C-alpha positions in Angstrom: 76.2 83.1 80.0 78.5 83.6 76.9 77.5 82.2 73.6 77.2 78.9 72.2 78.3 78.3 68.9 76.4 76.2 66.5 77.9 75.0 62.9 76.3 77.0 59.9 76.8 76.4 56.0 78.8 79.6 55.6 79.2 81.2 59.1 78.9 79.7 62.6 75.8 80.6 64.5 76.6 82.3 67.8 73.8 81.9 70.3 73.1 83.7 73.5 70.5 81.1 74.4 70.3 77.3 75.4 69.7 75.8 71.8 67.6 73.1 73.5 65.2 75.5 74.4 64.8 77.1 70.9 62.0 75.6 68.8 62.8 73.5 65.9 61.3 76.0 63.4 63.5 78.8 64.5 66.7 76.6 64.4 66.0 75.6 60.9 65.6 79.5 60.1 68.9 80.2 61.3 70.4 77.4 59.3 68.8 78.9 56.3 69.9 82.3 56.8 73.5 80.7 57.4 73.5 79.3 53.9 73.1 82.8 52.2 76.1 83.7 49.8 76.7 87.3 51.3 76.4 86.5 55.0 79.4 87.2 57.1 78.0 86.6 60.7 75.0 85.7 62.6 74.2 86.4 66.3 71.3 85.1 68.0 69.8 86.6 71.1 68.1 85.0 74.5 64.8 86.3 73.3 65.0 84.3 70.0 61.8 82.9 68.4 60.2 81.9 65.1 59.5 84.7 62.6 58.7 85.3 59.1 61.9 84.1 56.9 64.2 85.2 59.7 63.9 84.6 63.5 63.0 87.2 65.9 66.0 88.0 67.9 68.6 87.6 65.3 71.4 89.8 64.0 72.3 89.2 60.4 75.7 90.8 59.0 75.7 90.8 55.2 78.4 92.3 52.9 77.0 94.1 49.9 73.4 92.7 50.8 70.2 93.2 52.7 67.2 90.9 53.1 64.0 93.0 53.4 62.0 90.3 55.0 64.8 89.8 57.7 64.3 93.6 58.6 60.3 92.7 59.0 57.2 94.4 58.0 57.5 96.8 61.3 60.6 98.9 60.0 62.1 100.9 62.6 60.1 99.4 65.5 61.5 100.2 68.9 61.3 101.8 72.1 61.4 105.2 74.0 62.0 105.7 77.8 62.1 109.0 80.0 62.7 109.2 83.6 60.6 111.8 85.4 61.0 113.9 88.5 58.0 112.3 89.9 58.0 109.5 92.3 55.7 106.7 93.4 54.2 108.6 96.0 52.7 111.5 93.5 50.6 108.9 91.8 47.0 108.4 92.9 45.6 105.3 94.2 43.2 105.0 91.2 45.4 105.4 87.9 42.1 104.7 85.5 42.0 108.7 85.0 45.7 108.9 83.8 45.3 105.9 81.5 42.3 107.4 79.9 44.0 110.5 79.4 46.8 109.0 77.6 44.4 106.9 75.4 42.7 110.2 74.5 45.9 111.9 73.6 47.4 108.8 71.8 45.3 107.0 69.1 45.8 103.1 69.3 45.2 100.2 67.1 44.4 101.4 63.6 43.1 104.8 64.8 44.9 108.1 63.7 45.0 111.6 64.5 41.9 113.8 63.0 44.6 116.1 61.8 48.3 115.9 61.7 50.0 116.7 64.8 52.3 119.8 64.6 55.5 119.0 66.7 56.4 122.8 66.9 53.6 123.1 69.6 56.0 120.9 71.9 58.8 122.5 73.8 62.1 121.0 73.0 61.1 118.7 70.0 63.7 118.2 67.5 62.1 119.7 64.5 65.1 120.7 62.6 64.9 117.8 60.0 61.1 117.7 60.1 60.3 119.5 56.7 63.0 117.8 55.0 61.7 114.4 56.2 58.3 115.2 54.8 59.7 116.5 51.5 61.6 113.4 50.8 58.2 111.4 50.9 58.0 112.1 47.2 61.1 110.1 46.8 59.8 106.8 48.2 57.9 104.2 46.2 55.4 105.7 44.1 53.2 102.7 45.2 52.8 104.2 48.5 52.4 107.7 47.6 48.4 107.8 48.1 49.1 107.0 51.5 50.5 110.4 52.4 47.5 111.7 54.3 47.3 108.6 56.2 50.9 108.6 57.1 50.9 112.2 58.3 48.0 111.5 60.6 49.2 108.2 62.0 52.4 110.0 63.1 52.4 110.1 66.8 50.1 106.9 67.2 50.7 103.4 69.0 49.3 100.8 66.8 48.1 97.4 67.9 49.9 94.1 68.7 52.7 94.1 71.1 53.0 97.9 71.1 52.3 99.8 74.3 52.5 103.0 76.3 53.4 102.7 79.9 53.7 104.6 83.2 56.4 102.6 85.2 58.2 102.8 88.7 62.0 101.8 89.0 63.5 100.0 92.2 64.2 103.5 93.7 60.8 104.8 93.1 61.2 107.1 90.4 58.5 107.4 87.6 59.3 106.5 83.9 57.4 107.0 80.7 57.8 104.3 78.1 56.4 103.4 74.8 57.0 100.7 72.1 56.1 101.4 68.6 57.4 101.6 64.8 56.5 103.0 61.3 52.9 102.2 61.4 51.0 101.5 58.1 53.4 103.3 55.8 56.3 101.0 57.1 54.5 98.0 56.5 53.4 98.8 52.7 56.9 99.9 52.2 58.4 96.7 53.4 55.7 94.4 51.6 56.3 96.2 48.3 60.0 95.6 48.4 59.8 92.1 49.7 57.6 91.3 46.6 60.4 92.9 44.4 63.4 91.2 46.0 61.4 87.8 45.4 61.2 88.1 41.9 64.6 88.7 41.2 66.8 86.2 39.3 69.6 85.8 41.9 67.1 84.9 44.6 65.3 82.0 42.7 67.7 79.3 43.9 68.0 80.2 47.6 66.6 78.0 50.5 63.7 80.0 51.4 61.7 82.8 49.2 61.2 84.8 52.5 65.2 85.3 52.5 65.2 87.0 49.1 68.0 89.8 49.2 68.6 92.9 47.4 72.5 93.2 46.4 74.9 96.3 46.0 75.0 98.5 42.9 71.6 97.4 41.6 68.8 100.0 41.2 66.6 97.8 43.5 69.0 97.9 46.5 69.2 101.7 46.0 65.3 102.2 46.0 65.0 99.9 49.1 67.8 101.6 51.0 66.1 104.9 50.4 62.9 103.9 51.5 64.3 101.8 54.2 66.1 104.9 55.9 63.1 106.9 55.5 60.7 104.5 57.2 63.5 104.2 59.9 63.2 107.9 60.4 59.5 107.9 60.4 59.6 105.5 63.3 61.9 107.6 65.2 59.8 110.6 64.9 56.6 108.8 65.6 58.0 107.6 68.9 59.2 111.3 69.7 56.0 112.8 69.0 54.2 110.0 71.0 56.7 110.8 73.9 55.9 114.4 73.6 52.2 113.8 73.7 52.8 111.6 76.7 54.7 114.2 78.5 52.0 116.9 77.8 49.4 114.4 79.6 51.7 114.0 82.5 52.4 117.7 82.9 48.8 118.4 82.8 47.8 115.7 85.3 50.4 116.3 87.8 50.6 120.3 87.3 51.3 121.1 90.9 54.5 118.8 91.0 55.9 120.8 88.1 57.3 117.6 86.6 60.8 117.4 85.1 61.9 115.0 82.4 65.4 113.5 81.9 66.7 113.1 78.4 65.0 110.5 76.2 66.5 107.0 75.7 65.2 105.5 72.2 66.5 102.7 70.4 65.4 100.9 67.2 65.0 97.0 67.4 63.8 96.2 63.7 66.2 97.8 61.4 69.4 98.0 59.2 72.6 99.8 60.1 76.0 100.4 58.3 78.8 99.4 60.5 82.3 97.9 60.2 83.7 94.6 61.5 86.8 92.7 60.9 87.8 95.4 58.4 84.6 94.9 56.4 81.7 97.3 55.8 78.6 95.3 56.5 74.9 95.9 56.5 74.0 94.6 59.9 70.2 93.7 60.1 68.9 93.6 63.6 65.4 91.7 63.7 64.3 91.9 67.3 67.4 93.1 68.6 69.1 96.4 69.8 72.4 97.9 69.4 74.7 97.5 72.5 78.0 99.2 71.6 80.0 100.3 74.6 77.9 103.0 76.5 74.8 102.9 74.3 71.7 102.9 76.4 68.9 100.4 75.4 65.4 99.3 76.5 64.6 95.6 76.8 60.9 95.2 77.9 59.2 92.1 79.3 55.5 91.9 79.1 52.2 94.0 80.1 52.5 92.4 83.6 56.1 91.8 84.2 58.3 94.9 84.0 61.5 95.9 82.0 64.9 96.9 82.1 67.0 99.9 81.0 70.6 98.8 80.0 73.8 100.0 78.9 75.8 98.2 76.1 79.2 96.4 76.8 80.3 96.6 73.3 80.6 93.0 72.6 81.7 92.4 68.9 80.9 88.8 68.9 77.2 89.8 69.0 78.0 92.6 66.4 77.3 94.9 69.5 73.8 93.7 70.1 71.3 92.6 72.6 68.0 91.3 73.1 64.9 93.5 72.1 62.6 92.0 74.8 61.6 88.8 76.6 60.7 87.2 73.4 57.4 85.0 72.8 57.4 81.5 73.9 54.0 80.7 72.2 52.2 82.0 69.3 49.3 84.5 69.6 46.6 81.8 68.7 48.2 79.4 71.1 48.1 81.9 73.9 44.3 82.5 73.1 43.8 78.8 73.4 45.5 78.4 76.5 44.7 81.4 78.3 41.4 83.1 79.7 40.6 86.5 80.2 40.7 85.5 84.3 44.3 84.5 83.7 45.1 87.7 82.3 43.5 89.7 85.1 45.3 87.1 87.4 48.8 88.0 85.7 48.3 91.8 85.2 47.2 92.4 88.9 48.1 95.6 90.1 48.6 97.0 86.6 45.7 99.6 85.1 45.4 98.2 81.8 42.8 96.3 79.5 41.9 92.9 80.7 39.8 91.6 77.9 39.7 88.9 75.4 41.0 91.4 72.8 44.6 91.3 74.6 44.8 87.6 75.9 47.3 87.1 73.2 49.4 89.5 75.0 49.3 87.9 78.4 52.6 87.7 80.5 52.5 83.9 80.2 52.9 83.8 76.5 56.5 85.5 77.0 59.5 84.0 78.2 60.9 85.2 81.8 62.4 88.5 81.3 64.8 87.9 84.2 66.2 84.8 82.8 66.7 86.6 79.3 68.6 89.3 81.0 70.7 86.9 82.8 71.8 85.3 79.5 73.3 88.4 78.2 75.4 89.8 81.1 78.3 89.8 78.5 76.2 92.1 76.2 74.6 94.7 78.4 74.8 95.9 82.1 71.6 96.7 84.0 71.0 100.4 84.7 67.4 100.4 85.8 64.6 97.7 86.5 61.2 99.2 85.7 57.6 98.0 86.8 54.8 99.2 85.0 51.7 100.5 87.0 49.7 101.7 83.9 49.7 99.9 80.4 47.9 101.2 77.3 47.6 98.9 74.4 45.8 98.9 71.2 
């Protein structure tokens, strides 16, 4: 489908979804965003659903302003995927050992490494900017400086919620490694620190929703936020790269006889801000639950822990600000999923996947998400499908 255009106070709302299927709360949030004085464009992805301040699945283009709550508290959250030389026939019938080895190598939930992981131990890890990155920790908000030890030990860890590590098989039988995570606790604390500052600023006192408080250009608050935002986005990218290195290490050891090869890594943020130019204007583009899909850009659009995912290539549609969905998108809240589904439902919907099947992850059940195939169909003018993957192992926190 192409987009549907809804009227907004300052800009039209371009929606790659049927408005009739979008909950009222999310539609109100979109209308609220469209009232912001700095807004120059708003695109809505097919995985759209209610979020904090701004909807998940929205692309907000503003001039000389950025809304920290619209970026979200998991700054730089995103995906990474690698195709391996393994095929489905190389995998054992019982995948429980492989799952256990992954869980031993990559801490999940709130856990962290006992000691910070040295990326230098991994062949091919891009360490060029590593020391400079950590040197710049002293330049981020002083309020989080006491978290440096924790931040260093959480580098290369998964977290909880919808974050995951998977082993997948594509339709040609190739085995892929895939993971989803962000900037961990340090990103969350930086986000909350700056959201609080933004909400206290005088120019935000008259806006329709205090969660849409912005920083504006040429102010010390904007400069401080941009510094910390881009640092946290870098943290998230390193976090995924380090996890992927740990994951590749597990696979090499478990399949030593196969001498596993790995193709170049595909990686993309889906909660972040980028400086981009559209219609002759330099804009700050916030993708909250959306990936960049410029012409030729590779991206990853996951479904849920039982349905599979897609590797895509962007088509460069400027109407969407070169963006596409970040996943299937939730169709019910976590609490609603817990009320509606049982542990048996989870076991039924994840049959054939080596994963947790307990009450702690019922809120991540496939039935709580929109059908990924339908979400992909709704953005055929945004991305081209390169590969369809189905997970056989899924690790969650």
